[in-house]
PASE-319876 format. One record per atom (N, C-alpha, C): atom name; residue number from 1; residue in three letters; x, y, z. Coordinates in steps of 0.05 Angstrom, whole numbers. Atoms other than C-alpha are relative to their C-alpha. Layout:
N
atome,num,residu,X,Y,Z
CA,NUM,ALA,X,Y,Z $
...
END
This chain:
157
atome,num,residu,X,Y,Z
N,1,LYS,-7,-27,10 $
CA,1,LYS,-110,-121,-347 $
C,1,LYS,-10,22,19 $
N,2,SER,11,-21,-17 $
CA,2,SER,-155,-82,-300 $
C,2,SER,15,1,27 $
N,3,ILE,-16,0,-25 $
CA,3,ILE,-113,-103,-239 $
C,3,ILE,26,15,-4 $
N,4,LYS,-24,-16,6 $
CA,4,LYS,-51,-75,-273 $
C,4,LYS,-6,30,0 $
N,5,LEU,8,-28,1 $
CA,5,LEU,-88,-10,-286 $
C,5,LEU,-4,11,27 $
N,6,ILE,5,-9,-27 $
CA,6,ILE,-111,-5,-214 $
C,6,ILE,25,3,15 $
N,7,SER,-25,-2,-16 $
CA,7,SER,-43,-20,-185 $
C,7,SER,18,22,-10 $
N,8,SER,-17,-22,10 $
CA,8,SER,-7,29,-231 $
C,8,SER,-13,27,8 $
N,9,TRP,13,-25,-8 $
CA,9,TRP,-60,82,-215 $
C,9,TRP,5,5,29 $
N,10,SER,-4,-4,-28 $
CA,10,SER,-52,71,-140 $
C,10,SER,29,7,6 $
N,11,LEU,-28,-7,-3 $
CA,11,LEU,24,74,-147 $
C,11,LEU,5,29,-7 $
N,12,GLN,-3,-27,8 $
CA,12,GLN,19,139,-184 $
C,12,GLN,-12,20,20 $
N,13,VAL,12,-17,-21 $
CA,13,VAL,-27,169,-132 $
C,13,VAL,18,2,24 $
N,14,ARG,-19,0,-23 $
CA,14,ARG,21,148,-77 $
C,14,ARG,24,18,-6 $
N,15,LEU,-23,-16,7 $
CA,15,LEU,80,179,-114 $
C,15,LEU,-6,30,-1 $
N,16,VAL,8,-28,1 $
CA,16,VAL,42,244,-127 $
C,16,VAL,-4,11,29 $
N,17,MET,4,-9,-28 $
CA,17,MET,23,248,-53 $
C,17,MET,27,4,14 $
N,18,LYS,-26,-2,-12 $
CA,18,LYS,95,236,-32 $
C,18,LYS,15,24,-12 $
N,19,ALA,-13,-23,12 $
CA,19,ALA,121,288,-82 $
C,19,ALA,-12,26,11 $
N,20,HIS,13,-23,-12 $
CA,20,HIS,70,338,-55 $
C,20,HIS,10,5,28 $
N,21,SER,-10,-3,-27 $
CA,21,SER,93,326,16 $
C,21,SER,29,9,0 $
N,22,PHE,-28,-8,2 $
CA,22,PHE,166,333,-4 $
C,22,PHE,2,29,-7 $
N,23,VAL,-1,-28,8 $
CA,23,VAL,154,399,-39 $
C,23,VAL,-11,18,22 $
N,24,ARG,12,-17,-21 $
CA,24,ARG,109,426,16 $
C,24,ARG,18,3,24 $
N,25,GLU,-18,-2,-23 $
CA,25,GLU,161,412,70 $
C,25,GLU,25,15,-7 $
N,26,ASN,-26,-11,6 $
CA,26,ASN,222,437,32 $
C,26,ASN,-1,28,-13 $
N,27,VAL,1,-26,13 $
CA,27,VAL,199,498,-9 $
C,27,VAL,0,23,20 $
N,28,PRO,-1,-22,-19 $
CA,28,PRO,185,542,52 $
C,28,PRO,28,4,12 $
N,29,ARG,-28,-3,-11 $
CA,29,ARG,255,527,81 $
C,29,ARG,18,13,-21 $
N,30,VAL,-18,-12,20 $
CA,30,VAL,289,543,15 $
C,30,VAL,-7,29,-5 $
N,31,LEU,8,-28,4 $
CA,31,LEU,248,607,5 $
C,31,LEU,9,18,23 $
N,32,SER,-8,-17,-23 $
CA,32,SER,263,631,75 $
C,32,SER,30,4,1 $
N,33,SER,-29,-4,1 $
CA,33,SER,337,619,67 $
C,33,SER,9,19,-22 $
N,34,VAL,-6,-19,22 $
CA,34,VAL,337,656,0 $
C,34,VAL,-8,28,8 $
N,35,LYS,10,-26,-9 $
CA,35,LYS,297,712,31 $
C,35,LYS,19,13,20 $
N,36,ASP,-20,-9,-20 $
CA,36,ASP,347,717,89 $
C,36,ASP,28,3,-11 $
N,37,LYS,-26,-1,14 $
CA,37,LYS,404,713,39 $
C,37,LYS,21,-14,15 $
N,38,SER,-20,16,-14 $
CA,38,SER,438,659,78 $
C,38,SER,18,-14,-19 $
N,39,SER,-20,11,18 $
CA,39,SER,500,627,50 $
C,39,SER,-5,-29,-7 $
N,40,THR,6,27,5 $
CA,40,THR,474,556,55 $
C,40,THR,-30,-3,-4 $
N,41,VAL,28,5,5 $
CA,41,VAL,408,533,25 $
C,41,VAL,-6,-29,9 $
N,42,PRO,5,27,-11 $
CA,42,PRO,378,473,63 $
C,42,PRO,-15,-18,-20 $
N,43,ILE,11,18,20 $
CA,43,ILE,367,426,4 $
C,43,ILE,4,-29,10 $
N,44,PRO,-4,28,-9 $
CA,44,PRO,354,353,24 $
C,44,PRO,17,-16,-19 $
N,45,ARG,-17,17,17 $
CA,45,ARG,401,299,0 $
C,45,ARG,-18,-20,-15 $
N,46,ILE,14,20,16 $
CA,46,ILE,380,248,-52 $
C,46,ILE,-6,-25,17 $
N,47,SER,5,23,-16 $
CA,47,SER,387,192,-1 $
C,47,SER,-23,4,19 $
N,48,GLN,24,-6,-17 $
CA,48,GLN,336,226,45 $
C,48,GLN,-26,-3,-16 $
N,49,TYR,24,3,17 $
CA,49,TYR,287,230,-13 $
C,49,TYR,-6,-29,-7 $
N,50,LEU,4,28,7 $
CA,50,LEU,298,158,-34 $
C,50,LEU,-11,-16,24 $
N,51,TYR,10,13,-23 $
CA,51,TYR,288,134,37 $
C,51,TYR,-30,7,4 $
N,52,PHE,28,-8,-3 $
CA,52,PHE,223,174,40 $
C,52,PHE,-18,-14,-20 $
N,53,LEU,17,14,21 $
CA,53,LEU,198,142,-25 $
C,53,LEU,-7,-28,9 $
N,54,PHE,6,27,-7 $
CA,54,PHE,203,73,5 $
C,54,PHE,-11,-3,29 $
N,55,ALA,10,2,-28 $
CA,55,ALA,185,88,78 $
C,55,ALA,-30,1,0 $
N,56,PRO,29,0,-1 $
CA,56,PRO,113,74,97 $
C,56,PRO,-12,24,14 $
N,57,THR,10,-25,-11 $
CA,57,THR,95,146,110 $
C,57,THR,-5,19,-23 $
N,58,LEU,6,-20,21 $
CA,58,LEU,65,204,70 $
C,58,LEU,10,28,9 $
N,59,ILE,-9,-25,-11 $
CA,59,ILE,97,259,113 $
C,59,ILE,30,1,-2 $
N,60,TYR,-29,-1,4 $
CA,60,TYR,167,280,92 $
C,60,TYR,13,13,24 $
N,61,ARG,-18,-11,-20 $
CA,61,ARG,220,292,145 $
C,61,ARG,28,-6,-9 $
N,62,ASP,-28,5,7 $
CA,62,ASP,295,298,137 $
C,62,ASP,10,-25,14 $
N,63,ASN,-8,23,-15 $
CA,63,ASN,305,245,190 $
C,63,ASN,-24,-13,14 $
N,64,TYR,21,15,-13 $
CA,64,TYR,260,191,217 $
C,64,TYR,12,-16,23 $
N,65,PRO,-11,17,-20 $
CA,65,PRO,268,151,281 $
C,65,PRO,6,-27,-12 $
N,66,ARG,-10,25,12 $
CA,66,ARG,307,87,264 $
C,66,ARG,6,-20,21 $
N,67,ASN,-8,22,-18 $
CA,67,ASN,314,20,297 $
C,67,ASN,29,-7,-4 $
N,68,PRO,-28,6,3 $
CA,68,PRO,385,-3,310 $
C,68,PRO,5,-24,-18 $
N,69,THR,-4,24,16 $
CA,69,THR,376,-71,276 $
C,69,THR,-25,-8,-15 $
N,70,ILE,23,11,15 $
CA,70,ILE,332,-108,227 $
C,70,ILE,-5,-28,10 $
N,71,ARG,8,27,-9 $
CA,71,ARG,293,-168,253 $
C,71,ARG,-9,-16,-24 $
N,72,TRP,5,14,25 $
CA,72,TRP,297,-214,193 $
C,72,TRP,-22,-21,4 $
N,73,GLY,22,19,-5 $
CA,73,GLY,251,-265,226 $
C,73,GLY,-27,13,-2 $
N,74,TYR,25,-16,2 $
CA,74,TYR,197,-212,232 $
C,74,TYR,-7,6,-29 $
N,75,VAL,4,-6,29 $
CA,75,VAL,206,-193,159 $
C,75,VAL,-10,-26,-14 $
N,76,ALA,8,25,12 $
CA,76,ALA,201,-266,138 $
C,76,ALA,-29,-8,8 $
N,77,THR,27,6,-9 $
CA,77,THR,138,-275,180 $
C,77,THR,-20,17,-14 $
N,78,LYS,19,-18,13 $
CA,78,LYS,105,-214,149 $
C,78,LYS,-3,-8,-30 $
N,79,PHE,3,8,28 $
CA,79,PHE,121,-237,78 $
C,79,PHE,-14,-27,-2 $
N,80,ALA,15,25,0 $
CA,80,ALA,95,-307,95 $
C,80,ALA,-30,6,4 $
N,81,GLN,28,-7,-3 $
CA,81,GLN,31,-274,119 $
C,81,GLN,-12,12,-25 $
N,82,VAL,9,-10,25 $
CA,82,VAL,26,-236,54 $
C,82,VAL,-6,-22,-20 $
N,83,LEU,5,23,18 $
CA,83,LEU,33,-300,14 $
C,83,LEU,-23,-17,9 $
N,84,GLY,22,15,-10 $
CA,84,GLY,-15,-337,59 $
C,84,GLY,-27,15,-6 $
N,85,SER,25,-15,6 $
CA,85,SER,-67,-281,51 $
C,85,SER,-7,-1,-29 $
N,86,LEU,6,1,28 $
CA,86,LEU,-60,-281,-24 $
C,86,LEU,-10,-28,-9 $
N,87,PHE,10,27,6 $
CA,87,PHE,-67,-357,-28 $
C,87,PHE,-28,-5,10 $
N,88,TYR,27,3,-11 $
CA,88,TYR,-128,-355,17 $
C,88,TYR,-20,16,-16 $
N,89,ALA,18,-16,17 $
CA,89,ALA,-159,-299,-24 $
C,89,ALA,-5,-14,-27 $
N,90,TYR,3,15,25 $
CA,90,TYR,-146,-340,-87 $
C,90,TYR,-18,-24,4 $
N,91,TYR,17,23,-6 $
CA,91,TYR,-178,-401,-54 $
C,91,TYR,-30,8,2 $
N,92,ILE,27,-10,-3 $
CA,92,ILE,-240,-361,-35 $
C,92,ILE,-12,7,-27 $
N,93,PHE,10,-8,27 $
CA,93,PHE,-245,-332,-105 $
C,93,PHE,-7,-24,-17 $
N,94,VAL,4,23,17 $
CA,94,VAL,-238,-399,-139 $
C,94,VAL,-24,-17,9 $
N,95,ARG,20,18,-11 $
CA,95,ARG,-284,-438,-93 $
C,95,ARG,-28,13,3 $
N,96,LEU,25,-13,-7 $
CA,96,LEU,-338,-386,-78 $
C,96,LEU,-10,20,-21 $
N,97,CYS,9,-21,19 $
CA,97,CYS,-339,-332,-132 $
C,97,CYS,-3,-11,-29 $
N,98,ILE,0,10,28 $
CA,98,ILE,-322,-366,-198 $
C,98,ILE,-23,-19,-6 $
N,99,PRO,22,17,6 $
CA,99,PRO,-373,-422,-192 $
C,99,PRO,-27,14,-3 $
N,100,GLN,26,-15,2 $
CA,100,GLN,-429,-371,-183 $
C,100,GLN,-4,11,-29 $
N,101,PHE,2,-12,27 $
CA,101,PHE,-414,-339,-251 $
C,101,PHE,5,-19,-23 $
N,102,ARG,-7,19,22 $
CA,102,ARG,-391,-400,-290 $
C,102,ARG,-25,-10,-14 $
N,103,ASN,25,10,12 $
CA,103,ASN,-462,-426,-301 $
C,103,ASN,-15,22,-14 $
N,104,SER,15,-22,12 $
CA,104,SER,-489,-358,-319 $
C,104,SER,9,6,-29 $
N,105,SER,-9,-5,27 $
CA,105,SER,-446,-354,-382 $
C,105,SER,-12,-19,-20 $
N,106,GLN,12,20,17 $
CA,106,GLN,-480,-416,-410 $
C,106,GLN,-30,3,-3 $
N,107,GLU,29,-3,0 $
CA,107,GLU,-551,-395,-395 $
C,107,GLU,-7,27,-14 $
N,108,THR,9,-25,11 $
CA,108,THR,-592,-340,-427 $
C,108,THR,-1,21,23 $
N,109,PHE,-1,-21,-20 $
CA,109,PHE,-592,-273,-391 $
C,109,PHE,-25,-1,16 $
N,110,ASN,22,1,-18 $
CA,110,ASN,-636,-274,-330 $
C,110,ASN,7,19,23 $
N,111,LEU,-6,-20,-21 $
CA,111,LEU,-640,-214,-282 $
C,111,LEU,0,-13,27 $
N,112,ARG,1,13,-26 $
CA,112,ARG,-660,-259,-224 $
C,112,ARG,26,-16,5 $
N,113,GLY,-25,15,-3 $
CA,113,GLY,-599,-304,-236 $
C,113,GLY,24,18,5 $
N,114,LEU,-21,-19,-4 $
CA,114,LEU,-553,-244,-241 $
C,114,LEU,0,12,29 $
N,115,VAL,3,-11,-27 $
CA,115,VAL,-579,-214,-176 $
C,115,VAL,9,-21,21 $
N,116,LEU,-8,21,-18 $
CA,116,LEU,-571,-282,-141 $
C,116,LEU,30,-5,0 $
N,117,CYS,-29,3,1 $
CA,117,CYS,-499,-288,-166 $
C,117,CYS,14,22,15 $
N,118,ILE,-12,-23,-13 $
CA,118,ILE,-482,-219,-142 $
C,118,ILE,-3,-2,31 $
N,119,PHE,4,2,-29 $
CA,119,PHE,-513,-229,-73 $
C,119,PHE,15,-24,12 $
N,120,ASN,-15,22,-10 $
CA,120,ASN,-480,-297,-66 $
C,120,ASN,30,5,0 $
N,121,SER,-29,-6,1 $
CA,121,SER,-412,-265,-81 $
C,121,SER,7,23,18 $
N,122,ILE,-6,-23,-17 $
CA,122,ILE,-418,-207,-32 $
C,122,ILE,18,-9,24 $
N,123,LEU,-16,9,-23 $
CA,123,LEU,-392,-245,29 $
C,123,LEU,28,-9,-8 $
N,124,PRO,-27,6,8 $
CA,124,PRO,-333,-277,-8 $
C,124,PRO,16,25,-9 $
N,125,GLY,-14,-25,9 $
CA,125,GLY,-317,-209,-39 $
C,125,GLY,9,17,24 $
N,126,VAL,-8,-15,-23 $
CA,126,VAL,-316,-175,29 $
C,126,VAL,24,-14,14 $
N,127,LEU,-22,15,-12 $
CA,127,LEU,-271,-231,56 $
C,127,LEU,26,5,-15 $
N,128,ILE,-24,-6,16 $
CA,128,ILE,-223,-220,-2 $
C,128,ILE,10,28,4 $
N,129,LEU,-8,-28,-5 $
CA,129,LEU,-224,-145,10 $
C,129,LEU,15,2,26 $
N,130,PHE,-14,-1,-26 $
CA,130,PHE,-206,-155,83 $
C,130,PHE,28,-13,-1 $
N,131,LEU,-26,13,2 $
CA,131,LEU,-150,-203,65 $
C,131,LEU,20,17,-15 $
N,132,VAL,-19,-17,15 $
CA,132,VAL,-120,-155,14 $
C,132,VAL,8,24,17 $
N,133,PHE,-8,-22,-18 $
CA,133,PHE,-123,-97,64 $
C,133,PHE,19,-10,21 $
N,134,PHE,-19,11,-20 $
CA,134,PHE,-90,-141,117 $
C,134,PHE,27,-5,-12 $
N,135,ALA,-26,8,12 $
CA,135,ALA,-37,-166,69 $
C,135,ALA,16,25,-7 $
N,136,PHE,-15,-23,8 $
CA,136,PHE,-19,-97,43 $
C,136,PHE,5,19,23 $
N,137,LEU,-3,-21,-20 $
CA,137,LEU,-32,-47,99 $
C,137,LEU,14,-10,25 $
N,138,HIS,-13,10,-24 $
CA,138,HIS,-9,-91,156 $
C,138,HIS,26,-14,-6 $
N,139,CYS,-24,17,3 $
CA,139,CYS,39,-143,131 $
C,139,CYS,21,12,-18 $
N,140,TRP,-19,-11,20 $
CA,140,TRP,71,-111,69 $
C,140,TRP,14,25,11 $
N,141,LEU,-11,-25,-10 $
CA,141,LEU,81,-42,100 $
C,141,LEU,18,-5,25 $
N,142,ASN,-17,6,-23 $
CA,142,ASN,107,-71,166 $
C,142,ASN,26,-14,-8 $
N,143,ALA,-25,14,9 $
CA,143,ALA,157,-116,129 $
C,143,ALA,19,21,-11 $
N,144,PHE,-18,-21,11 $
CA,144,PHE,184,-56,90 $
C,144,PHE,9,19,21 $
N,145,ALA,-8,-18,-21 $
CA,145,ALA,184,-13,152 $
C,145,ALA,23,-13,16 $
N,146,GLU,-22,14,-14 $
CA,146,GLU,227,-66,187 $
C,146,GLU,25,-1,-16 $
N,147,MET,-25,1,16 $
CA,147,MET,275,-73,129 $
C,147,MET,13,28,-3 $
N,148,LEU,-12,-27,1 $
CA,148,LEU,284,3,127 $
C,148,LEU,7,10,28 $
N,149,ARG,-4,-7,-28 $
CA,149,ARG,291,4,203 $
C,149,ARG,-17,24,8 $
N,150,PHE,18,-22,-5 $
CA,150,PHE,233,53,205 $
C,150,PHE,-13,-5,27 $
N,151,ALA,8,5,-27 $
CA,151,ALA,217,60,279 $
C,151,ALA,-28,11,7 $
N,152,ASP,25,-13,-6 $
CA,152,ASP,154,103,277 $
C,152,ASP,-23,-17,-12 $
N,153,ARG,19,19,11 $
CA,153,ARG,102,48,269 $
C,153,ARG,-28,5,12 $
N,154,MET,27,-6,-10 $
CA,154,MET,38,83,291 $
C,154,MET,-20,1,-23 $
N,155,PHE,18,1,23 $
CA,155,PHE,-1,61,230 $
C,155,PHE,-29,4,8 $
N,156,TYR,28,1,-7 $
CA,156,TYR,-66,53,268 $
C,156,TYR,-8,22,20 $
N,157,LYS,6,-21,-19 $
CA,157,LYS,-63,115,313 $
C,157,LYS,-2,27,-14 $
END
């Protein structure tokens, strides 16, 4: 239940940030055209906004650099890496984290035992954190960038 809450919260934060970027980029253009009393108001198309919602960027532009083709082999590789990362994180969790806390539920509360369980779970927890970051920030976003033909892939610069 807590994972659903975290994922919906992060999705809402991402959508709010994208909406803010969209408004911040377009309101000055619309206001300047109204102020100049021009005959055409530069309102973006729905397709531009929908592309922006799925593109791996938080900065709205009317047009992004696009690749001419989609490399489906690259997309499949990235999704395979996501699945591999998730299975490996599950393996680490089941083999290294759960056994630490399984015995503690059957024993009386002991502060020393709790501290030992937590310290023994720090390294597996950090490994899982790295795997999730790799799976989402590198593999998932690159796969969707390739499917959307998004050519500006300077995620790490």
